[in-house]
Structure formats: C-alpha cells, structure tokens
C-alpha positions, 0 to 999 in steps of 0.5 A: 944683149941687155934685154936678153940677159935681163929677161933671163934674170929671173934665174936670180929672182928679183936680184936681177932687178937691181943688178942688170939696170946698173950694169946696162947703164954702164955698158951703154955709156962705155960704147957712147950710147945714152946710159939711161937708155941702157938702164931703162932697157935693163929695168924693162927686161927684168920687170915686164919680162920677168916670168920668161926664161930659157930654163926652168926657174924658181918662179916656175916651181912656185907657180906650178905648186899653186896651180896643181893645188887649184887644179885638184879641186876639179881633178884630185889626180891632176899633177902640174909639173914645173916644166909645164910652161917651158916651151912657151916661156923659152920662145917668149925670151926671143920674141920679147927681146926683139920687141924690147930692142924695137922700143928702145931704138924707136921710142926711148933713144930718140926721146932721151936725145944726146947724153950730157954728163954734166946733167948727172949727180956725181957719176964720176965719183960713183964710177971711181968708187965702184972699181973692182979691186984685185981681191974682189976680182980674185973672188969673182974668178973663184965664184965663177969656177965654182959656178962651172963645177956646180953646172956640171953637177946640174948636168949629171942630175939630169941623168938621174930619173924617176922610177918611171924613167921620166926626167920630169919626175926625177930629182932635177925638176922636183928638187929645183928650188933647193938646188938653186937655193944651195947654189946661191948660198954656196957661191956667196960663201965662196966669194966671201971667203976669198974676198975676206968678207966671211972670216968665220963660219958664224958670219954666214948665218949673220949675213943670211939673216940680214938678207932675210930682213927684207922678206919679213913683209912677204912672210906675213903676206904668205901666212895670210894667204895660206888662211885664204887658200884654206878657207877656199878649200874648206868652204868649196867657195872657189869651186862654187865661183868657178862653176857658176862663172864658167856656166855664165861665160858659156851661156853668154858665149864669152869663151875662147880668146876674148875670155883669155884677153879679159883675164890678161887685162884683169891681171894687168890692172890688179898688178898695179895695186898688188905687186907680189906675183905669187901672192896674186896667183894664190888668190886667182888660181883657186878661181881661174884654174878650175874655171878654165878647166871646165871650159876645156883648157889645161891648168898650165894654160891658165897659168900662162894667161896669168903670167902674161898679165902679171909680168907686163905691168910690173915696170909701170906699177907706182907702188913697186918697191924697186922704183926708188932704186931705179930712179936713184940709178938714173939720177946719177946720169940725169938729176931731173929724172923722176917717177914720171920719167920712169913710168912714161918711158916704161909704158912703151915697153909694157904695151909692146911686151903685152901685144907680143905676148898676146899674139904669141898666145893666140898662135899657140891656141890656134895651132894647139902647140905644146906649152911644155913637155907633154902639156898642151893648151887644151885638156 
C-alpha cells in the first residue's frame, strides 16, 4: 500500500516526497514493523517511481509540451498529447510496486534488523505533538468532502469534448494543469477556513506567497532554460546535432534497444548532478526527440526513455534537496542514520526499478504496444 500510494504521489507533485515517507514510517511502526523500512519504502516510491501514475498528472502535461516543441523541429504539424505515455505509466505503477515490495522484504528489512525505540531521538515527543486535534479533524473532513465534490466535477468534464468529438483534445486534458492547481488552492482554503488558519481573504495570497519562496531558484532556472531553447531554435543547432547523431548511429549500427539503453543510462548519470526533471528535459528534448524521430521512433517513446532514466536515480542523488528531510525523519527512529545509510539502502530500489522498467520497455518495443491513446512506439 505504501509503495502503491507513494508511486502515485506525483499527483500531488513533490509534496508527496515529504508526506508519504513520514506517514509510512508511522504506519509500519503501528503494526510492529521497523519504521525506517516504511520510511525508505515511501521515499523510494515517491522518488525513484515519481514519473509513474495511474492517471495523467501535471508531470505529463509539462513534459508533453516540451516534447511537442522538440518534435515540431522535424514535423511542424506534430502534436504530443498529455496522455501519450498513460498506458505505459499505468502499468508501471503495478510493476514498480511489486519490485519495491520485493526489495523491501528481501534487502531492507533484514538489514535493519529489530527496531529498538531507544535508538531514536525523541520519537515519543514527536508523536504526542503530532496528534490531530478535533478542529483539525473537522477541517480534514471538510477538505475530504470538497475533494469528493471536485472529483465529481472532474468526471463531468470528461463528458465535454472537443469540436472533433475527441476527449483527448477536450477541456479535461487540455486544462489539466489549471484544474489541478485550482483544486489544491481551493482544498487548502477549505481546510484553512475550518481549521482557523485562514481568518480573512488577505491571508490566502500571503500563504501562497510563502509557498512560492522555495520556488525562486526554479523560476530563475526556467528563465535561463528558455534562452537555451530559443538559442537552439534560432540557430537550428538542435536539428544539426540530431541529424548528424542519427546518421552516425545508423552508420555504426547502434540503434534499437542498445540505443535506448544508452540514453537511459545517460539520463541516470546526468540526474546525479542535475535534479530538476523538467530542467533536464528542456536540454535533452531538442536533441533526443528529433534524433529518435529520424530513427523511426515516436516523440512519445523518446519521452518514455527519458522518464525512465530521470526517475530511477532520484533516490540516490546526493544533491537532492529532500535528502536532509528524509534523514531528519529517520533520525527520529535511529540517531545514527545518515546520508550513507539512506543512499546505500536506496540503491537496491533504484536498481530494481531501473531493471523492471527496462524489461517493460523492451516488451513494449517488441510487441509494439500503444504507449497511450492513439500513440505507438514507432512513427
């Protein structure tokens, strides 16, 4: 359950990386299991399995937009829908969940041994201070009721179709990012009003501003990336690199599955030094997508190759901003737990997820299964 929910945590973007591991640790401890085993399972699921999800999430919309821009360097009429990887990622949730359970049972739990509460740093104090008050419980119920009503509205929007009668081009998919954004704003407002943390309308923009403080570095990064993309478009440098690279790979006979594995490993390595998934795709897409198209693969499949490499090494990246948070959580249960402990225990998850995803990708290629509605591996 922890792994399944954690992998689907990308619905709530990176907030799941903070929420799921902490809840997983408490859940494991409550049933007599080692809490750090739960924390590690949650951390692996929300990081190494970040890109997989049973529904189309904000990540799909963000990546598809970049992929479409890169694909139009080859074919100006090419469109890439947010659902282009949906089937593949839907199945990935279940294959990665099985792989994660296997790793937790066979490698993590035996290594951790028996849990001793005396090794922690103030677990009891933390637990007692984190109990939900009646007011907070009432606010959670209100937020839950609002969520159900919003989902009903979600379902009604699926009925609305585009002029051509397609759901994929209708307002549900095209407007997914604002739909999710509005939901998270409104559910927060509902909770805050009932809990008393929001007392007047002016409190809402103040709280939103505080949340954006941590995004300033990313906003600066996106500005620089925009100039990078524009430079590629203006100079046709991306097209030149793609054409020359495709010709060289074809001449060397380095195509097919070996080529895919090469790019996956390349993305894995780069991810150790640059953690922003969208930031890396802005750099890779203008080269990888046109080159893969010239070799006969669809832009959606190029995006799959990138997403596999980008996700699997998130959990073992030393410069990842959420590592200190995870270590802080773990120290509540084991004061000797540090970065070495976290990365060494995340390594089996990363390797298992990578191998499972590679096998799944090969099956998709050999059987030419659809990646999403109306989208195949090959052009």
